[in-house]
C-alpha positions, 0 to 999 in steps of 0.5 A: 217916467224913464226906465232909468228912474226906476230903482230895484233891490239886489240880492243883498237888499241894496237899492240899485238905480237902473240909471247904472245901466244907461248906455247898455243893452238890457235883457230883463227876465222874470225867472223861476228855479222850478219851472219847465223853462228853468234850463233857459238859464244856460242860454241866458248865460251863453248870451251874457258870455257872448255880449257882456264885454260889448255892453250887455246886461241880463237883469234876473228877477225871480218870481214866485207868482206862477204856480209857486215855482220860485219858493226858495229864499233869494240866497237859495235861488242865487246859489242854485243858479250859480251852482247848477247853471254857472250864472254870473249876471246880476240877480235881484230880489223876488218880484211880482210881475202882475197884480196890485203889488207888481214891481214898478219895473214890470209895470213899466216894461208891460206898458211899453211892450204889451204881449201878443194878446194881453198886457199881463205876463203869462209865465216865468221867463218872459223877456224884455229887450231894452236898447242903450237909450232905455227904450223897450224894444221887444217882448219875448214869450217864455217859449222863445229860447235865449239863443233866438234873441242873439240876432236882435241884440247884435242888431242893436249893437250895429245900430248904435255904431252908426 
């Protein structure tokens, strides 16, 4: 199975085939609005502003699995992110990232980039960097701020130009 065969639901319940993002660099993130790491939305938006016009997308998947830190509806979550952090990158339906009912996308991501000590996602704002061919390049812990990922994104753009 390839990343591009996976289908997800956007905030309007429309099915989105990830093939739509073929040829783009992706940063896929599980997020929450009531989390210690929620201010990272600012850094994510900065990355998006810096690289989007070159072919970069952030895919935001709210997750209520960790301490119930995304309890609101997807509409409320979206409104919060847009109003408080001025986000403009795509947001999708809430997902589980671990367990029997985890999203197939996160099963795929974890299979291709295990964490340092285990393959489970330990908290919100775990980030996965995917190259233009759909290969999962790197997994970042929630403690890695988005601005620290910029050099890896730039490297992928440079490698693609060769």
